[in-house]
N, C-alpha and C positions, 0 to 999 in steps of 0.2 A: 525210598521212604515215600508213602503216599501223602500228597498235600491235603490235609484234612481241614479245609476251610469251608465256609458256607454252612448250609443246613445238613444235619446228620441223621442217619437212621439209628435204631437201637443198637446196631452193630458198629456205631461210630463211622459209618460210611457216608460220604457226601451224597445228597439227593439232587439230581440235575433238574427235577421239576420244581419250578419256583412259584407259579401261580396258575389258577384256573379262572377264566372269566366266562360266565354263562349269560347269554341273552335269550330271553323267552318272548316269543310273540304268540299271543292267543287270539284267534279269530273265531268268535262264537264258541264252538266246542272242540276246535282243532288247534293243537300247539305245534309250533316250529321252534326247535331249540338249537342254538349255535353255541358250542363250547370251544374256547380257545385255550390251549395248554401251552404255556411258555417254559421252554427248557433253556438251561445254560450250563455248560460244562466248565466248572471252575477247577478241574483237576489238570494234571500234567500229562494225561494219557487220553487217547480217544475212547469214547464210551458207547455202549449199547444200553439204552434205558428201556426197561420193560415194565409196563403199568397195566395191572389187571384191575378193572373197575366195573361197577354196575351201571346198567341203563334200564329204563322201563322195558319189561318183557315184550310189550307189543309195539315197541318203537320201530319205525322204518328208517334205518340209517342210510342216508342218501348222498352224503358228501364228505370227503376227507381230503385235506390238502396240507401241504407244509410250505413254510416260508423260511428260507435261510438267507439272511442279508436281504438283497433285493430280488432274489430268485424265488418265484412261486411255482410249486410243482403240484398239479392236481392228480390225485390218485385215480386209478381205473379199477373196476371190479373184474376179477378174474377167478377162474376155478381155484379152490383153496390150495391144493397141492402145488399147482403151477405158481401161484403167488408166493408161496413159501420158498420154492426153489429159486424164483427170481430174486427174492430178498436175500437169500443166502449167497447166491452167485454175486450179487452186487457188493455185499460186505467183503466177500473173499477177494474181490478184485479192487478193493480200496475205494468203492463208491459209497455215497450216502443212500440209504433206503429207509422206507417207512411202511409198516405193515399193520393193518387193523383187521382183526378177525373175531368172529363170534365163537363162544365156547361150544364144543361139540355136545356138552351135557345139558347146558341151559342157555336159552336165548336172551337171558337178562345179564349175562356176563361177557365182557369184551376184553381183548388183550391188544394193547398198543405197543409196538416195538419201534423205537427210534434208534436207527443204526448208524454207527460211525459219526458221532458228534465229536469233531476235533477239539483239542484243548482251547479254551477261551471262546468257543463259538456258541451262538444262540440259535434256537429254532423255535418257530411258532407253529403249532399244529391246530388246524381248524377241523372240527367235527360237527356235522349237522344231522339232525333226525326230526321226523314228524311223528305225532302220535295223537290219538283221540283222548279227550278228558272224560273220566267216568262220572256219571251222575250219582250224587249222594242222596241219602234219605230225605234231607231237607232241601233238595233241588240245587244244592251247590255243585259246582264242577271241580273235581279234584285233579290237581297236577302234582306229581311227586318227582323231585330230582333226587335220585338215590345218591346219598353221600356215604352211607355206611355199607361196607361189604364184609360180613362175617364169614370166616372159613366155613365151607359147606361140608357137611358130614357125608362121607362116601361109604355107603353100605358095603359089607363084604360080598364079593362075587358080582357086583354090579358092573355094567358094561363101561369100558373106556377108563382112562386115567382121570383121577380127580382134578378139580381146578386148583391150581397152586395160587394161593392168596397170601400176600405179605401184609400183615395187619399190625397196626400200632394203636395204643390208646389215643382217643380223640385229642387229648391235650398235647400229644407229641407229633401230630401231623405236621410235616415240615414244609407245607406250601399253603398259600392263601386261596380263598374263594370269594369272588364277587359275583353278584346275581342281580339282574334287573329284568323286569317284565313289562311288556306293553300289551294291553288288553283292548280289543275292539269288538263290537257286536252291533247288530241292528237295534238291539234293546238296551236301555240304560243299565249301567253297571251300578249296583247298589252298594256292594262292599267287597273287599278282598281280605281274607283272614289267613293267618299262617301259624304254624307251630314254632316259628322262629321270629326274632325281632325284625320288624319292617319299618322303613321310613314311611311317613304318611302317604296315602294314596293321592296322586296328583291327577285331576281331570284335565283333559286337553281341549275339551269343547263344552259349550253350554248345555247341550242335551245329554251330557255325561255318558256318551256311547264309546268314548275312548279315554283311557287312563294309563298311567305308568306307576310302577311301584318298585322299590329296591329293597334288597336285604340290607339290614343295618350292618355297619362295619363290625368285624371281629367275630364272624361265625366260628363256632367252636368245633364243628365236625362231629358233634356227639349225637346227631340225629339227621335223618333225611330232611330235605327242604320240601315242605308241603305247602301248597297254596290252595285255598278254597275260594272260588270265584262265584259271586251271586249276581244274577241279573234280575231286574225289577219285575219282568213279566214271566209267567210260567213258560216252560219249554214248549215249543210248537213243532209239529212235523215240518221238515224242510227237505228240499232237494237242490243240490248244487251241481251244475254241469260245468265241466272244465274242458277247454279246447285241447286237442292233441298237440304234440310237439311238431312244429313245422318241419324239422329236419328228420323226423322219424318216418318209417315206412307206413303208408296208408294201409289200414287193415290190421296193423299191429297194435298191441295194447297202448304203447306210448304215442302212436300216430293217430289213433281214434279219440273222440271225446269219451270221458268217463264221468259217470254220475254217482254222487254219494247221497243216498236217501237215509234220512234220520226219522225214525218213527217213534212216537210215544203213545202206545195204546191206552185207551181209556175204556175200562170195563163197566158194565151196568152196575149201579149201586146195589141193586137187589142181589146180584151174585156176590159182590164184594162183602156184603154184610153177613153172608152165610158161610161161616168158617167150617172147614171139614171137621168131622168128629171121628175120623178114622185115619189110619196111616201107621207105618212102622218107622219110628224115629230112632236112628242109630247115631250116637255121638261118639266121635273118635278124637281123643284128647292127647296131645303131645305132652309127655312127662320126661322128656330128655333133660339133661342137666341145665341147658341154657334157659329152660322155662323158670328156673329159680332166680333169674335176673329181674331187676326192677322193671316194671312196665313203662315207667317214665323216669327221667333223670331228676325230676323235682320231688317225686313221692317215693323215696327210697324204700319205705316199709311195704308198699304194695307190689308184690312180685307178679310176674305173668301167671304163675300157677295159682296164686290166691285169687286173682281176678277171674281166672277160669273156673275155680270152684264156686265162686259167687254166681257166675253166669249159669253154671249147670243147675244150681238151686232154682233160679228163676225159670229156666227151661222146664225142669221137672214139675214145677208147680203150675206151669201154664199149659201142659199137655192136656188134650181132651180125654175124658173118660171113654173107654171103648177102643183106644188105640193100643199099639204095642211099642215097646222100646227096649234098648240095651245101651250100655256104655262100655266102650273099649278105651284103653290107654296104651300108649306105646313109647318105647325108647329103643334100646338095642333089641328087645323082644316086645311082646305085647300081652296084655291081660284083658279079661272081660268080666263084668259083674255077674252076668248070667250066661250059661252055656249057649242059649239062643234067646232071641227076643221074647219078652214075656208081656202078658196083658197088663196094662196100667191099672193099678189099684192102690189102695192105702198101704197094703202090706209091701208090694213090690217097690213103691215109691220110697217108703221108709228104709227098706233094705239098701236101695241104691244110694240114698242120701248119706247113710252111715259110711258107706265106702268112699263117697265123694269127699266127705269131711276129712278123711285120712290121706287124701292124694297129695303126694309130694313130687318134686322134680328130681326123681331118683332112679330113673330107668335107663340111664346111659345115653347112647347115641340117638340118632333120628332115623330109624328104619321104618318108614311109613308104608313101604310096598307090601310087606308080609301081612300086616293086619288088614289092609285093603283086600288082598287076595282072599283072606279068610272070610271077611264080611260078604264079598261077592259070591263065595262058594255056598253060603247059606241060602236055602230055598226061600223065595219070596212067599209071604203070607197072602192067600187069596183075599182080594178086596181091601188090602191094606197097603197102599202105595208106599214104597220105600223112600225115605228122605234121609240122606246122609249129611251130617254136620261135622266138618273137619276143622280142628283148632290146632295151629302149629306156628312156631316162630320161623318156619320155612327155610331152615338151613340144611338143605339136602343137596346131594350131588347128582342124584339120578332123576332129575326133574322130568325129562322126557319119558322115561319108563313109567313114572307115576301117572302122567297125563294120558299116555296111551292106554293104560289099564282102565282109567276112568271112562275113556271114550268107548273102549270095547264093551263095557257094561252099562253104557248110557241108556240102553233100552229098558233097564230094570229098576232105575232109580233116578232121583235128582240129587245133585251134590252142591251143598252150600259150604263155602270155604272162608276161613278167617285167618288173616296174617297178623300175628301178634308181635308188636315191638319193632324197633328200628332194624332195618336190614332184612326183613322178611322178603322172600323171593316173589316178586310180582309175577314172574313167569309161572311159578308153581300155583300160586293162589288164584290168579285169573284163569290159568289154563284148566285147573280142575273144575271150576265153576262153569266155564264156557263149554267144556266137553261133557260135563254132567248135567247140562240144562238147568243149572241153578244160578246162584248169585254170589259174588265175591265181596268181602269187606276187609278193610285194613284198620287195625287199631294201633295208633301211634300217638306220640306226644301226650297231650292231656286227655285224649279220647277215653271215654268209659266204654268198656267192652259190651256191657249189658244192653244199652239201647240199640246198638248195631246188630247184635245177635237176635234180639227180639224182633227187629224188622224182618230179618231173614226167616224167623219162625212164622211171621205173618205170611210171607211169600209161600212158605212150605204148606201152610194151612189153606191157602187159596186153591181152588180147584185147578188142576193142571190144564193148561191150554194144549189142545191136541189138534191134529189134522191141519197143521199150519201150511198154507200155500201162498206163493207170491205170483201174481200175473201182471203182465205189462201190456199196455195199450199205447202203441206208438205209430207214427205215420208209416205207411206200407213200405216206403223206401229205406226205413231204418230197422236194423235188427239188433237184438240185445244178447250179450254174453255175460252172465252173472259171474263175478269174480270172487265174492265172499261165500263161505259155506252156508248151507241152508239154515234158516232160523229154526232152532229146536226148542226155544223157551221164550215166553212173553210174560212180563210182569207189569202190573199196574204202575204207570208213571216212569218206568225204566225204558231207556232208549234202546232201540234195535237198529243196527246199521246194515245197509245193503250197498255194495259197490258193484257197478255194472259197466261194461264197455259197450258203447253205442257205435255201430258200424253203418255207414251210409250217409248220404247227404239229406239235409232237411232245410226248410226255409227258416228265416230268422224268427218268424212269428209262430212256428210250429210248437205244439204242446204234446206232452206225454202224460201218462197216468199209470201209477203203480197201485195195485190193490193187494192187501194182505187179508186172506180169509183164514178163519180158525173157528174152533168149537170150544166153548167154555161152559162147563157144567151142563152139557147137552144143548146149549143154545148156540146156533150158528151166528157168527159175528163177522164184520169186516171193517177195515179201515182203509180209506182211499186218499191218495194224494195226487193232485194235478200239478204239473210243473212245466215251466218253459224250457225248451231245448236250446235256448240261446245261452251260449257259454258265459259264465260269470267272468268278471274282470279281476285282475290282480291276485289270482290264486296261485300263479306260477304253475308248478306241477305237483302240488301237495296232494290233491285227490288221486292223481295217477299213482303216486308213490304209495299212498295208503292202500289203494286197490291192489297194486302189485304185491305189497306186503301180505295182504289177506290171502291172495292166491298162492304166494310162496309158502306160507305157513300150512295151508291145506295140502299142498303137494308134498311138503316135507313129511307131514304125518302119514300121507298115503305111501310114501317111500319106506317109512319105518314099518308100516303094516305089511308091506310086500317084500321086506328084506329077505333075501335068500330064495325068492321066487322070481319068475319072469315078471319084471315090473313095468315093462313097456317103455323103458327109458325115462322114468319119472325124474331121476336125479339130473339127467341131461336137460329135461324141461326146466327144472329149477335153475340150473346154471345159466341157461340161455335167457330166461326171464330176468334173472338177477343182473346179468350183464347188460341186457337191453334197457332195463329200467333204472340201473344204477342204485338198486336197493340191495343191501347185503342179505345173505342167507347163511345157513349152516354149511353149505357146500362151496361158498365163495369167500373172498376176502378182498379188501382194498389194498392195492400195492402202488407205491410211488417210488421212483428211482431218480436221483438227481444226476442226469446224464450231462449236465452243463459243467459240472465240477471237473476242471481239467487236472487239478492236482490230486494225485493218489494219496489216500490217507494211510500213513505209515504206522506200523507197530500193532501188536495184538490188542484186540478190543477188551475193555473191562466191562463186565455186565453189572448193571445197577438195577435192582428191583425197586420200583416206586411203591412205598407203602400206602395202603388205604386205611381209613379209620374203621375200627371195629368197636363193638360194645364190650368194654373191658371191665375188670374189677371183680376178681373171683371172690372177694370177701362178700360180695352181694349175691353171688350165685350159689344157692344151696349151702349157706354159710356153715351150718353145723357139720355137713358132710366134709367140707373143705378143711375145717379146723383139724379134723382127725386125719385127713388124707394128705394134705399138701406137703407137710414136712418130710415124711418118709419117701414120697414119690419124687419131690422136687429138690430136696436138699443138695444133691450133688451139683446143681446148676444154679448160679445166682439168678434172681428174678429178672434183672435187666438184660441178661444174656440168653434167655431161653430161646428167642427166635433164631439164634444161631445154630441150635441143635435141632436137626430135622425131626427127630423122634419126639421132641418136646415143643414143637412149634405152636401147639394150641395152648401151652401152659399158662398164658396170661390173657387168654381171650375167652369169649363166650363158648366157642366150640371146645375149649379146654374142659368145660363142664361135661360135655358130651363124651369127649375122649376119655377122661379120667373115670367117670362113672361107668363107662362101657368096660374099661379094663377091669374094674373091681367086680363087675357083675359076671365077667368071664373068668375071674381069678379066685374062685373059691366060694362064691355065693354070700359074701359078707355084706352086700350092699344094704339090705334092709335092716341089719343089726346096727349099723353105725350111722345111718342117715338120720340126723336129728331134725325133728320138726321145728321150724322157726317159731319164735314166740308170736302168738296171734294178737293183732291189734284189737281194740274193742269193736264189737260188731256194729255195723251200720244199722240204725233204727229201722229203716225200710226192710233190709234183709232179715232183721230179727222178726218183724211182723210177718213177712212172707213165709219164713221158715215154719210158722205155726199153722199155716193153712193146710187143710186136708186135701186129699186127691180129688174128692168130689167137688171142691170149691168152697166148702164151709169152714168156719173157725169154731173152736170149742170155747166155752166160757170158763176160763181158768185163770189162776194168778199170773201165768206167763203172758197171757194176752193183756191183762191189766198193766203189767210192767211195760210191755211194748208200746202201749198207748200213753204211758206216762202217768198212770193213775194207780190208786190202790185197789186191791181186790174188793174191798168193802164199798168203795165209791161206785165201782162198776156194777156190783150186785144190787146195791140200793137204788140205782137209777133205772133199773130194768122195769119196763111196764109189766104190771103184775101178771097179765095173762099171756104174755109173749113167751115163746119157747126160748130156751137158753142159747141154742145154736143160731136161731134167727137173729136174736139180739147181738150176739158176738159177731156174726158175719156183717150185720149192718154197721156196727161200730168200726170194724176194720175198713169197710168201704168208705165210711165217712172220713176216717183219719187219712186214707189215701187221697181222696178228693179234696179234703180240707187243707192238708199240709204237704202233700208230695206231688202237686201237679207238675212241677218242673221235671219229675222223673216218670211222667205218665207213660212214655214209650216202654218203660221197663215193666210196669205192673198192669198195663191195660188188658192184656190177654187173661191174666189170672183174675182180674176184677170182673171181666165178662163172664168167666166161668162161675164166679161167686154169684153174680146177678142171675145167671141161668139157674143155679141151684135154688136161689130164693124164689124165683118164679115157679119152679117145679114144686116147691112145697105148698104153693097156693096159701101161704100163711096169712092169718089175720093179724091185725095190729102192726102192720108194717109202717104205716104213717106215724103211729104213736112212737114206734121205735126210732124212726128218723128224727122226729122232733126232740125226743128225750136225749138221743145221742148227740145232736147238735148242741144242746144245753150242756151236757156233760163234758164234751170235748172243746167247747168254746169256738165252734165253727158254724157256718150257715150254708149248708149244702142242700139243694132241693132234691126231693125224692127222684124226680125225673132224671137228674144228672147221674144217678146211680144205675140207671137202666131198669128201674122198677115201675 
């Protein structure tokens, strides 16, 4: 009889993982994360504990060690198959062993195996990684500690086995999390915000360049832990030179100095103010079952799909006249509104909006590869640069296949990606944008989707930066080897990173210079940064590890492209670089064996899968669909026991939505007949007004507009200056209302307001001043004509 004491899984099995402690150190825009996982075997048999968990997709995992009693074992990086064999051999011979490996399918999922933990024994596992922090629209730096790992949808026929994830509802996670952060920067820290409860920020010095903050006790595991760090001064270009490792071979990556260059390009205002009036805008919307889940835990009525519908409304209203567009949606299959992209007009916009209003999360699984292939197979329209916007909750199993496809087609489009909700794959979202020359955004917690998407639309409407080149001016005895892939996209205010190895000796006072040249809207431009070659102090090997990680990722992609051909030993290069730098890769793993343990561990090992939190609650996901489907499909298995049945493992999680809706769509085509649309909440006043705008940018004077403005039709008609045209009056009223009452949401409506102002200027209409004055009186606001762009 098994001793069932301590913490239990859904299957009433003890969980040997007791707690996770995370320490974050942020230096300017680079983060070092140390996680300690504490295990204890309270059973009467030796255990093997297997924990599958998420990490940031661009993390460089650089340390893994185990402490058993007073014995500390530091893991080595070895070729993955050799590491697995060494682990298996150790367990079969009664030794303790520890294995940490990256998933073959997605670089943001890792598996940690703790082998041969004898009864009553404890083990402490230490895991360290470094990563860069992404710059947000408001200049904040975003750090995300992934805590939620939803089961990944594995499309039929995709390569490799799916990632096996053991998930439980957040309320049932059987271990605790503590999290503390220390932030330091040359610039004062103005604030640190989070989607989770934090203890107050504590400054460590008077100039406020160092501070600490902690996660408040009792984290519920219902969300990823996100920190937004704000410095008082704007981001500046910087270069950090880090000395090589004294014990490493000179001339090797770890033996030579490495420089990290951070660039923030500033474009001329004249170019920035001229938005493109052309382009092919393709929107690809996830309509898998999991998109029916709430976008936040506090606003249960707003689902991911309803927020996506509102966002598509704003996008469609903000597109310029003269462009082309189409909307695709996908689940187990995919649909499109038009057979091919059509010219943007009042008629095509209205037709698209009618379809968007009916969109539900009812298309099954998350098969993103096939719609992407179809989009890329469509011929590009001459003089209409293709801009692809991808919206997904990112729960796919074939991440690398998707990213490779985007890269293959990177010459014909820019890709802007949006990860929606907790647990969206950072590897997928960041990878698509990086390889597609676009920009990635994550919508979690209390974030509104609309302002983030509209920022990306602004980027898409900026002229594409072309002919990007990087040149180095260094002392003649120093040569440079660039480690990061070539820069393919530059955006106003967004950081571009370059890692490079510097080989050769230079004097302490020597200087280097890096120049980035590019062409923007036909104007040649350049940004230059001079920097000292003197190595910085106290950076350890952080820059080297990030540079190694950048080179490893590039080589891994090269290996996938060349698979089946003569690849020139690319895989061997990755393994050698990974072993030398101590940074994990898809071809290597960390392995530690306790060879000091003289006592053989007796008896067969019992395997325990450590659960990770998932976003649960099927009543919230496509509720009408589930009411009709859950009983006949799930009745034979009690709800609490479903994880025990492999075929039903998704039945209480987000991915269950995808699995069940996929089955019904393949099982007789009844999906659309029984998927009930959820009850719609009252429309947001801003979205109501926006919905009335025409494709050209103007509004019509009608009772619907009066209602949106909070007035009667009679009041609006009566206040109109006698000689002003109805459309001019209606459009000025709409602009006044936006500027007078919705400035807090300006990011959402700014582009469509610019379109309205352009329409007004094109009319060359008289009585504009009289309309502005009368409108201010009617609406009770005081907005100047110049503020409207008139």
